[in-house]
C-alpha positions as a LaTeX table, in Angstrom:
\begin{tabular}{lrrr}
\hline
Residue & $x$ (\AA) & $y$ (\AA) & $z$ (\AA) \\
\hline
Unk1 & $-7.02$ & 0.56 & $-5.32$ \\
Unk2 & $-4.33$ & 1.46 & $-7.80$ \\
Unk3 & $-1.92$ & 3.64 & $-5.58$ \\
Unk4 & $-1.30$ & 0.58 & $-3.61$ \\
Unk5 & $-0.65$ & $-1.64$ & $-6.44$ \\
Unk6 & 3.34 & $-0.99$ & $-6.59$ \\
Unk7 & 3.35 & $-1.84$ & $-2.09$ \\
Unk8 & 1.38 & $-5.42$ & $-3.66$ \\
Unk9 & 3.50 & $-6.12$ & $-6.73$ \\
Unk10 & 6.88 & $-5.66$ & $-4.96$ \\
Unk11 & 5.84 & $-7.83$ & $-2.32$ \\
Unk12 & 5.01 & $-10.34$ & $-5.00$ \\
Unk13 & 8.08 & $-10.09$ & $-6.83$ \\
Unk14 & 10.47 & $-10.37$ & $-3.39$ \\
Unk15 & 8.20 & $-13.59$ & $-2.70$ \\
Unk16 & 8.57 & $-15.08$ & $-6.10$ \\
Unk17 & 12.56 & $-14.21$ & $-6.18$ \\
Unk18 & 13.15 & $-15.70$ & $-2.71$ \\
Unk19 & 10.29 & $-18.74$ & $-2.23$ \\
Unk20 & 9.17 & $-19.24$ & $-5.80$ \\
Unk21 & 5.52 & $-18.96$ & $-7.00$ \\
Unk22 & 3.98 & $-20.97$ & $-3.71$ \\
Unk23 & 1.87 & $-19.23$ & $-1.53$ \\
Unk24 & 2.89 & $-20.65$ & 1.89 \\
Unk25 & 2.84 & $-18.85$ & 5.39 \\
Unk26 & 5.63 & $-16.88$ & 4.70 \\
Unk27 & 4.40 & $-15.46$ & 1.35 \\
Unk28 & 0.95 & $-14.38$ & 3.24 \\
Unk29 & 2.59 & $-13.21$ & 6.65 \\
Unk30 & 4.52 & $-10.63$ & 4.13 \\
Unk31 & 1.65 & $-9.64$ & 2.54 \\
Unk32 & $-1.10$ & $-9.14$ & 5.69 \\
Unk33 & 2.47 & $-7.06$ & 6.80 \\
Unk34 & 1.84 & $-4.63$ & 4.06 \\
Unk35 & $-1.37$ & $-3.19$ & 6.13 \\
Unk36 & 1.33 & $-1.74$ & 8.39 \\
Unk37 & 3.40 & $-0.54$ & 6.40 \\
Unk38 & 4.16 & 3.61 & 6.54 \\
Unk39 & 3.44 & 5.61 & 3.45 \\
Unk40 & 3.95 & 9.38 & 3.09 \\
Unk41 & 0.53 & 11.24 & 3.34 \\
Unk42 & 0.07 & 14.69 & 3.45 \\
Unk43 & 2.44 & 16.07 & 6.08 \\
Unk44 & 3.33 & 13.27 & 7.70 \\
Unk45 & 3.26 & 9.00 & 7.36 \\
Unk46 & 0.58 & 7.01 & 8.07 \\
Unk47 & $-0.14$ & 2.98 & 7.76 \\
Unk48 & $-1.61$ & 1.41 & 4.68 \\
Unk49 & $-4.79$ & 0.93 & 6.50 \\
Unk50 & $-5.36$ & 4.46 & 7.61 \\
Unk51 & $-4.52$ & 5.49 & 4.10 \\
Unk52 & $-7.07$ & 3.10 & 2.71 \\
Unk53 & $-9.81$ & 4.99 & 5.27 \\
Unk54 & $-8.59$ & 8.46 & 4.24 \\
Unk55 & $-8.74$ & 7.96 & 0.48 \\
Unk56 & $-12.05$ & 5.99 & 0.67 \\
Unk57 & $-13.60$ & 8.84 & 2.68 \\
Unk58 & $-12.20$ & 11.73 & 0.65 \\
Unk59 & $-13.67$ & 9.96 & $-2.20$ \\
Unk60 & $-16.88$ & 9.91 & $-1.07$ \\
Unk61 & $-16.96$ & 13.75 & 0.12 \\
Unk62 & $-15.97$ & 14.00 & $-3.74$ \\
Unk63 & $-18.63$ & 12.63 & $-4.68$ \\
Unk64 & $-20.87$ & 14.46 & $-2.34$ \\
Unk65 & $-19.90$ & 17.99 & $-2.93$ \\
Unk66 & $-18.83$ & 17.85 & $-6.35$ \\
Unk67 & $-15.44$ & 18.36 & $-6.25$ \\
Unk68 & $-12.64$ & 15.88 & $-6.95$ \\
Unk69 & $-10.08$ & 16.59 & $-3.56$ \\
Unk70 & $-8.46$ & 12.76 & $-2.77$ \\
Unk71 & $-6.31$ & 12.29 & $-0.27$ \\
Unk72 & $-3.52$ & 10.32 & $-2.15$ \\
Unk73 & $-0.59$ & 8.60 & $-0.51$ \\
Unk74 & 2.52 & 9.18 & $-2.22$ \\
Unk75 & 4.30 & 6.01 & $-3.14$ \\
Unk76 & 7.45 & 4.92 & $-1.03$ \\
Unk77 & 10.80 & 5.21 & $-1.39$ \\
Unk78 & 12.78 & 2.86 & $-3.76$ \\
Unk79 & 14.34 & 1.64 & $-0.83$ \\
Unk80 & 11.50 & 0.74 & 1.33 \\
Unk81 & 9.85 & $-0.88$ & $-2.02$ \\
Unk82 & 13.21 & $-2.86$ & $-2.31$ \\
Unk83 & 12.84 & $-4.47$ & 0.84 \\
Unk84 & 9.31 & $-5.77$ & 0.72 \\
Unk85 & 8.72 & $-9.78$ & 0.84 \\
Unk86 & 9.87 & $-12.58$ & 3.12 \\
\hline
\end{tabular}
């Protein structure tokens, strides 16, 4: 989960800055939209939902093979992070 923490942290920070600490419909929608956010992975970009599956699969394969080879996404650009939130 840690590779995805900056996405959630930046989104929550944006929500709190714009609407305060309440968890309302807008806050829930902003957090739900994270699953479709594109992240750099490998030679291209992929939605967070796909990146999660690829990371979990690579972790399982690492345990099976005894070789650590995780498909970790790259962090989004700072400009993309700054626009997260409602």
